[in-house]
N, C-alpha and C positions, 0 to 999 in steps of 0.2 A: 504492498500498499503506497509506503513511503517514496520508494521509487515514481510510484506516480504521478504522486503528488510532488517531487522535483520535477517529476518533465514535462507534467502540467506546467508547472512556473518557468521552471525551462524557454518551453515554445511559446509562452504568454509571454516573453520580455521581448524574445526575435519577433514576433510579430511587433511588437509595440517601437522594436529599435528598427524593422522595417515600412513599417508608415508613419514612424517620424522621420526618417529619409526621405519616403517618396513625398511628405507633405514641406521638406528642407526643398526639396529641388524643385518642386513646383512654385517654393513662393522666390528662390535664386531666376529662373525663368521667368518668371512675371514680374521678378525687378529689372534685369535686365530688358528682357519686351523694354521694358518704360522709357526704361534709359536710350534704348534707340530714337524708339520715337521723341524723345525728348531733343535727341541728336539730331534727328530729320528736319526737328521745324527750326530748331537753332540753327543748325547750317542756311535754311534756306533763309534765316532772319541776316547770316551773316554774309551770305552774297550780296543778296540785294547791299547791305551796306558796301562792302566791298566795293564794288561797283559803280556806287556816288564817290567815295570816298578817292578810287584812281580817276575817274571821269578832271576831277578838281589837286588833283595831284603832277607834279612833270611827268610820270611815271604816263598819263594819257597819253596814246597810240604809240611807245612805243614793243622793247621785244619783251620788256620784264613785265606788261600788264598782260602779254598773251600769252606766258610763262604762267603768269599765276590764276588766270583766268582757266586755264589748259589742269595747273593742277585744283581745280577749284570740281570743275566738271567729273573729273577723274574720281575727285572722295566724293562729292555724292553720289554715281555712280559708285561703287563700292559699299556706301549708305544702304543703298534704296536695296542691294542685293542682300544684304546683312537684313536688311529689315523685311526682305523675302521669306527669308529663313525662319527667324525670330517669331513669323505672323505662321510657321509650319509646324510653329515644336521643334526645330532641328538646330542644335548645338551648334556651332558655327567659329569657333576657336581660329578658326585660318582666315576667315574670311574679318573677321574681329580687328586679328593682325595687319586683316590687306587694308584698313580705315585707319588704324592708329599710323602704321605707315606713310601714305597719306596726309594724315592729317597732320605729319612730324616738317613736310616739305611746304605744307603751307605755314608751320609756326616759326619755320628757319626764314622766311618771306615776312612775314609779317613785322620777327624780333628787327629784321637788316632794313628794312623801310619806315618803319616807325610812323604808321598809316593813322593811329589813336583815332581818337571820337569813339562816334558810334563802330565803325569798321574796329577797329583795337578791343573797345566792349564787346563787343557781338563774340568778338574773335576766340575772349577771355571766358564766355560760357559752353563756346563750343570743343574749348582747352577743358574745361572742367567735364562736360561731358565724356568727353575720348578715358579721361584719370577715370571716372566711377566704371563707364565700360571697360577697362585693362582688369579693374579688380572684381567688376563682377565675374570678366572670365578665364578669373586667377591669371593672369599676363603680368611679368615684372614690367615695369614699366619706365623709361625717365625722359625728359623730355630733352 
């Protein structure tokens, strides 16, 4: 009888641990999905403010403007792919890493050209979203 009670307790604990792990996984996926949605919204805002800042800067019409616009386009594309995977409940650490790497290129540009204003503030929000994304995917990330 004692063995049966111990076996029952062990199975109960295993079931609770499994359910708890599944609940944590669902919470993490929901949180990561929300980070990605916020990232997409903040990226759209950043793109608009960057376009405006570039049009009023000495970079207007230059190769540097073309390059940053291409970086942002590729960044948006990678973010869209990541969002699609998240909506399908598919874990995509490689896509998250791609988004982070593309974000690093934009960050380098923003630091070099010091556009400031709305573009600088909006980039700071995107950068914060990227830091949260890295944490959500457990990617060791430094700018």
